C-alpha positions in Angstrom: -1.8 -53.3 6.5 -4.1 -50.9 4.5 -3.7 -50.3 0.8 -2.4 -46.8 1.5 0.5 -48.4 3.4 1.3 -50.9 0.6 3.5 -48.7 -1.5 5.8 -51.6 -2.5 3.0 -53.0 -4.7 2.0 -49.7 -6.2 2.4 -48.6 -9.8 3.9 -45.4 -11.2 1.5 -43.2 -13.0 2.5 -42.4 -16.5 -0.3 -39.9 -17.0 -1.6 -37.5 -14.5 -4.9 -35.6 -14.4 -4.7 -32.0 -15.4 -6.5 -29.3 -13.4 -7.1 -25.8 -14.9 -6.3 -23.1 -12.5 -7.6 -19.6 -12.5 -5.4 -16.5 -12.8 -3.6 -15.5 -9.7 -4.7 -12.1 -8.6 -1.8 -9.7 -8.5 -1.7 -7.9 -5.2 1.8 -6.3 -5.0 1.6 -2.6 -5.7 -2.1 -2.0 -5.9 -2.3 0.8 -3.4 -5.7 2.1 -4.6 -7.2 -1.4 -4.4 -8.8 -1.2 -7.9 -7.3 -4.4 -9.2 -5.0 -2.4 -11.5 -1.4 -1.3 -10.9 -1.0 2.1 -12.6 -0.2 5.8 -12.1 -2.7 6.3 -9.3 -0.9 3.7 -7.2 2.5 5.2 -7.8 1.1 8.7 -7.0 -0.5 7.5 -3.7 2.8 5.8 -2.6 4.9 8.8 -3.7 2.6 11.2 -1.8 3.1 9.3 1.4 6.8 8.5 0.9 8.7 8.2 4.2 5.4 7.9 6.0 3.9 4.9 7.8 0.9 4.4 5.4 -2.2 6.3 4.5 -5.5 5.5 2.8 -5.6 5.5 -1.0 -9.2 5.1 -1.9 -10.1 1.8 -0.3 -6.4 0.7 -0.4 -3.3 1.6 1.6 0.0 3.3 0.5 2.2 0.8 2.4 1.6 -2.0 -0.1 4.1 -4.5 1.4 2.7 -4.0 4.9 6.1 -3.4 6.6 5.0 -0.2 8.4 7.0 2.2 6.2 6.2 3.7 2.8 9.6 3.5 1.0 11.4 2.3 -2.1 10.3 -1.2 -1.5 6.7 -0.1 -2.1 7.6 1.8 -5.2 9.5 -1.3 -6.5 6.4 -3.4 -6.2 4.5 -0.8 -8.3 7.3 -0.5 -10.9 7.6 -4.3 -11.2 3.9 -4.9 -11.7 3.0 -1.6 -13.5 0.2 -1.9 -16.0 -0.8 -5.4 -14.9 -4.2 -6.5 -13.6 -3.2 -10.1 -12.7 -0.3 -12.4 -12.9 -1.0 -15.6 -15.0 -0.1 -18.7 -13.0 2.2 -20.9 -15.1 3.3 -24.1 -13.3 
């Protein structure tokens, strides 16, 4: 039996190492692909509403990738408006 299999004789950790994690990049709603969710993204999505997706700078108006530019894309912009990233809080 290896030590990895010998869990019956193991001890519970009372302290655990901490690892700092970087910010999670916010992707939902950034139609213009400029790492900011703002009026330009809403304008791009609104301009292609009911379409199947169109270029917005280097991004794409169908931000959720479901093949339709609709209210779900606008909800993503509205929810994340004026954000550049989402802090990761465990």
